[in-house]
C-alpha positions in Angstrom: 0.0 0.0 0.0 1.6 3.3 -1.0 1.4 6.3 1.4 -0.5 9.3 0.1 1.5 12.6 -0.1 0.1 16.1 -0.4 1.8 18.9 -2.2 0.9 21.3 0.5 2.5 19.1 3.2 6.0 19.3 1.6 8.3 20.4 4.4 11.4 20.8 2.2 9.7 23.7 0.5 10.4 26.3 3.3 13.5 24.7 4.8 15.6 27.8 4.2 13.2 30.0 6.1 13.0 27.6 9.1 16.8 27.4 9.2 17.1 31.2 9.3 14.6 31.5 12.1 16.2 28.8 14.2 19.7 30.3 13.7 18.4 33.7 14.8 16.8 32.2 18.0 19.9 30.3 18.9 22.1 33.3 18.4 19.8 35.5 20.5 19.7 33.0 23.3 23.5 32.6 23.3 24.0 36.4 23.5 21.5 36.7 26.4 23.3 33.9 28.2 26.7 35.6 27.8 25.4 39.1 28.9 23.5 37.8 31.9 24.9 39.2 35.2 23.9 38.5 38.8 24.3 41.2 41.5 24.5 40.9 45.2 21.4 42.4 46.8 23.4 43.7 49.7 25.0 46.4 47.4 21.6 48.1 47.0 20.4 48.0 50.6 20.2 51.3 52.3 19.0 52.5 55.7 16.7 55.5 55.9 17.7 58.1 58.5 15.2 59.7 60.7 14.9 63.5 60.8 15.5 63.5 64.6 18.8 61.8 64.3 21.7 64.1 65.0 25.1 63.9 63.5 27.8 64.2 66.0 31.1 65.0 64.3 34.0 63.8 66.2 36.5 66.7 66.6 40.0 65.5 67.2 41.5 66.8 70.4 44.6 68.8 69.7 47.0 70.1 72.2 48.1 73.7 71.8 51.7 74.3 72.7 52.3 77.7 74.4 55.8 78.6 73.4 57.1 81.2 75.9 58.4 84.5 74.2 62.2 85.0 74.2 63.6 86.8 77.1 64.2 90.6 76.6 67.8 91.6 76.0 69.7 92.9 79.0 69.6 96.7 79.4 72.6 98.6 78.3 74.6 100.0 81.2 74.1 103.7 81.7 77.3 105.7 81.3 77.3 108.6 83.7 79.6 111.4 82.7 80.8 113.7 85.5 81.3 117.3 84.4 83.2 119.6 86.7 81.2 122.7 87.5 83.8 125.3 86.7 82.2 127.3 83.9 80.2 130.4 84.9 76.7 130.6 83.5 75.4 134.1 82.6 72.0 134.9 83.8 69.5 136.5 81.4 67.9 139.6 82.9 64.4 140.3 81.6 63.7 144.0 81.7 60.2 145.2 82.5 58.2 146.8 79.7 56.2 148.9 82.1 56.7 152.6 81.8 57.5 154.9 84.7 55.9 158.3 85.2 59.4 159.9 85.2 60.2 158.6 81.7 59.7 160.9 78.8 57.1 159.9 76.2 58.2 160.5 72.6 55.5 161.4 70.2 55.7 159.9 66.7 54.8 162.2 63.9 52.3 161.0 61.2 54.1 159.1 58.5 52.9 159.8 55.0 52.4 156.6 52.9 52.7 157.1 49.2 50.0 155.3 47.3 51.4 153.0 44.7 49.5 152.9 41.4 50.1 149.7 39.5 51.3 150.0 36.0 48.1 148.7 34.3 46.2 149.4 31.2 43.0 151.5 31.6 40.3 151.0 28.9 39.3 154.1 26.9 35.7 153.8 28.1 36.4 154.1 31.8 39.5 156.3 32.0 39.2 159.5 34.0 41.1 161.8 31.6 40.9 160.4 28.0 43.8 160.8 25.6 43.6 164.1 23.6 43.7 163.8 19.9 45.6 166.7 18.2 42.9 169.4 17.6 40.8 168.5 20.7 42.9 170.5 23.2 40.3 173.3 23.5 37.4 170.9 24.1 35.9 170.5 27.5 37.0 167.4 29.5 33.5 165.8 29.2 33.6 166.1 25.4 37.1 164.8 24.8 36.1 161.2 24.1 33.5 162.3 21.5 36.1 164.6 19.9 38.6 161.7 19.9 36.2 159.4 18.0 35.4 162.1 15.5 39.0 162.8 14.8 39.8 159.1 14.5 37.0 158.6 11.8 38.3 161.7 9.9 41.8 160.3 10.0 40.7 156.9 8.6 38.7 158.6 5.7 41.6 160.8 4.9 44.2 158.0 4.6 41.9 155.2 3.4 42.9 153.4 0.2 41.4 150.2 -1.0 44.1 147.6 -2.0 44.0 147.0 -5.8 44.7 143.3 -5.4 41.7 143.0 -3.0 39.5 144.8 -5.5 40.6 142.4 -8.3 39.9 139.4 -6.1 36.6 140.9 -4.9 37.7 140.7 -1.2 35.8 142.8 1.2 34.9 142.8 4.9 35.7 144.4 8.3 39.1 144.6 9.9 39.1 144.9 13.7 42.0 147.1 14.8 43.3 147.4 18.4 46.2 149.6 19.5 47.5 151.2 22.7 48.2 154.8 23.4 51.4 154.7 25.4 52.3 156.9 28.4 54.2 159.2 26.2 51.3 159.6 23.7 52.8 157.3 21.0 50.9 154.5 19.3 52.1 150.9 20.0 51.0 147.2 20.4 49.0 147.3 17.1 46.9 144.2 16.5 44.3 143.4 13.9 42.0 140.7 12.7 40.3 140.6 9.3 39.1 138.4 6.4 42.2 139.0 4.2 45.9 139.8 4.8 45.8 142.6 2.2 43.0 144.4 4.1 44.9 143.9 7.4 48.0 145.4 5.8 46.1 148.5 4.7 44.5 149.0 8.1 48.0 148.8 9.7 49.2 151.5 7.3 46.4 153.8 8.3 47.0 153.3 12.1 50.7 153.9 11.6 50.0 157.4 10.3 48.2 158.5 13.6 49.8 161.6 15.2 51.3 161.6 18.7 48.6 162.4 21.3 48.4 163.7 24.8 48.4 160.5 27.0 45.4 159.5 29.1 45.6 160.0 32.9 44.2 158.0 35.8 44.3 159.6 39.2 46.6 162.3 37.8 49.2 159.9 36.4 49.8 158.9 32.8 48.7 155.4 31.9 48.5 153.2 28.9 45.1 153.3 27.2 44.0 150.5 24.8 41.6 151.6 22.0 39.9 149.5 19.3 38.0 150.5 16.2 36.7 148.6 13.1 37.6 149.6 9.6 35.2 148.5 6.9 36.3 147.6 3.4 33.3 147.5 1.0 33.3 147.4 -2.8 30.9 149.7 -4.5 
């Protein structure tokens, strides 16, 4: 009698798949067996401490050695020098500063102290006696400053000359001139500031032609008087 075989029951058909699954399971079990570790439970045991427990730290007892300080050095022997008392000492006599009725009283006459006036510059606006421009000698003292300004303007108009180079360049503006009337009436310490060197040079030439004046006075003494005036250069 021949056994009956079914095509569906053929086990050799999926032998490769079954071999792979078995190999995977064996390999996995072998790896787990090699990595398996056992630990002692005593390593993980701990004891909970109550809050009321107090830690008492044991402080080691140390012995402090008291080293005595070194003894002080012995005092140096005092040397007593004996000096013979042979020199005579002069006594200082303090005279009394009290006066006696019999002494004569010397009267001191009043000493005149000369008032020293410092050598300073007094501005034209506050000076007591203004400098006198030639031609203003007969004017009253109160009108001398006004006469001085009028003569100064007349002097500038008389000697004014516009520089040709400044005209060609179209330069114009105002030059501020400052000078000092010295103690002897001469003009000195001339300074100026303007928009162009040529205009400043012309202003300096005009001031250099000023005549010698009568110096200004403060408290009856001649002093230096600074004076400033603007000179305007304007093209027509």
